[in-house]
C-alpha positions as CSV (number, residue, x, y, z in Angstrom):
1,M,9.8,34.8,4.2
2,I,7.6,35.0,1.1
3,P,4.2,36.6,1.9
4,G,1.2,34.5,1.0
5,Y,-0.2,31.2,2.3
6,F,0.3,27.4,2.2
7,V,-2.7,25.5,3.8
8,T,-4.0,22.0,4.0
9,I,-7.3,21.3,2.3
10,E,-9.8,19.2,4.2
11,A,-10.9,15.8,2.8
12,D,-14.5,17.0,1.8
13,E,-13.0,19.9,-0.1
14,C,-10.5,17.5,-1.7
15,L,-13.4,15.4,-2.9
16,R,-15.2,18.5,-4.3
17,L,-12.1,19.6,-6.2
18,L,-11.6,16.0,-7.6
19,G,-15.2,16.2,-8.8
20,E,-14.5,19.4,-10.7
21,G,-11.5,18.1,-12.5
22,S,-11.2,16.1,-15.7
23,I,-7.5,15.3,-16.2
24,G,-5.4,13.7,-13.5
25,R,-2.3,11.6,-13.1
26,V,-2.3,8.0,-11.9
27,A,0.9,6.6,-10.4
28,W,1.7,3.0,-9.5
29,A,4.6,0.5,-9.3
30,S,4.1,-1.3,-12.7
31,S,5.8,-4.3,-14.1
32,R,8.1,-1.9,-15.9
33,G,8.9,0.2,-12.9
34,L,7.2,3.4,-11.5
35,Q,4.6,4.9,-13.8
36,V,2.9,8.3,-13.7
37,L,0.5,8.8,-16.6
38,P,-2.2,11.3,-17.3
39,V,-5.8,10.1,-17.7
40,S,-9.1,11.8,-18.3
41,Y,-11.4,10.9,-15.5
42,T,-14.7,11.4,-13.7
43,L,-15.7,11.1,-10.1
44,V,-18.5,8.6,-9.4
45,G,-19.4,8.7,-5.8
46,K,-16.1,8.3,-4.0
47,A,-14.3,6.6,-6.8
48,V,-12.2,8.1,-9.6
49,V,-13.1,6.4,-12.8
50,F,-11.2,6.4,-16.1
51,T,-11.0,4.2,-19.2
52,I,-8.0,2.4,-20.5
53,A,-7.0,0.6,-23.7
54,E,-6.3,-3.1,-23.6
55,G,-2.7,-4.0,-24.3
56,T,-1.2,-0.8,-22.8
57,I,0.7,-0.4,-19.6
58,L,-2.5,1.0,-18.1
59,D,-4.1,-2.4,-18.6
60,E,-2.3,-3.5,-15.4
61,L,-4.8,-1.4,-13.5
62,T,-7.7,-3.7,-14.4
63,Q,-6.3,-5.9,-11.6
64,P,-6.3,-4.7,-8.0
65,V,-3.3,-2.4,-7.7
66,N,-2.5,0.3,-5.1
67,V,-2.3,3.7,-6.8
68,A,-1.9,7.3,-6.2
69,F,-4.0,9.8,-8.1
70,E,-3.2,13.5,-8.4
71,V,-5.1,16.5,-9.7
72,D,-4.0,20.1,-9.5
73,D,-4.8,23.6,-10.8
74,L,-1.9,26.0,-10.9
75,D,-2.0,29.6,-12.2
76,V,1.5,30.9,-12.7
77,S,0.3,34.4,-13.5
78,T,-1.4,34.8,-10.1
79,S,1.0,32.5,-8.2
80,T,-1.9,30.5,-6.8
81,G,-3.0,26.9,-7.0
82,W,-4.0,23.7,-5.3
83,S,-3.2,20.1,-5.5
84,V,-5.1,17.0,-4.4
85,M,-3.6,13.6,-3.9
86,A,-5.7,10.5,-3.4
87,Q,-4.6,6.9,-2.6
88,G,-6.7,3.9,-3.3
89,R,-6.9,0.5,-5.0
90,T,-8.1,-0.2,-8.6
91,A,-10.9,-2.4,-9.5
92,P,-13.1,-2.9,-12.6
93,F,-15.8,-0.3,-12.7
94,A,-19.2,-1.9,-12.2
95,G,-21.3,1.2,-12.0
96,D,-23.7,2.8,-14.4
97,P,-22.1,3.2,-17.9
98,D,-23.9,6.5,-18.4
99,A,-21.6,8.0,-15.8
100,L,-18.7,7.6,-18.3
101,R,-20.3,9.5,-21.2
102,S,-17.5,12.2,-21.3
103,L,-14.7,9.6,-21.4
104,P,-12.3,9.4,-23.0
105,W,-11.1,12.6,-24.6
106,V,-8.0,11.2,-26.3
107,P,-8.2,9.2,-29.5
108,G,-8.0,5.5,-29.4
109,H,-10.0,2.6,-28.1
110,N,-10.2,3.3,-24.4
111,D,-13.2,1.1,-23.5
112,V,-12.2,-0.7,-20.3
113,P,-13.4,1.3,-17.3
114,V,-11.3,1.2,-14.2
115,A,-12.3,2.6,-10.7
116,V,-10.0,3.8,-8.0
117,E,-11.8,3.4,-4.7
118,L,-10.5,6.3,-2.7
119,G,-9.1,5.5,0.7
120,F,-7.0,8.6,1.5
121,L,-7.2,12.2,0.4
122,A,-4.8,15.0,1.0
123,G,-4.6,18.5,-0.5
124,R,-2.8,21.7,-0.3
125,S,-3.5,25.2,-1.5
126,V,-0.8,27.8,-2.1
127,S,-0.6,31.5,-2.9
128,A,2.3,33.8,-3.0
129,E,1.6,37.5,-2.7
130,T,2.5,39.3,-5.9
131,H,3.0,43.0,-6.4
């Protein structure tokens, strides 16, 4: 047995960790098959919000779609990390546009905001004892 720990993260801590992140991966069953793509995001209340460019595969998420959203922080040098997975349904973002000031960080015209209303949160934290 490898010394260390592997623990479940409670939902409120998962939400806090989501709020501290800025890059995550959105996954869904698209018209072209399963997709898992990175997006820059922000947390607005209990919704993950990111922007997409029209005409891309991500444009499918402007319609109601069930998605998974994952964020993690792993440190190979210390053998520690955590991962949070959320499930929800997409919808056009109708909140305050000022909440999106930091988006997007990648080049291009990503001007269509999409929200994932979070319905389920799960997380895990792991550490292997190193010598």
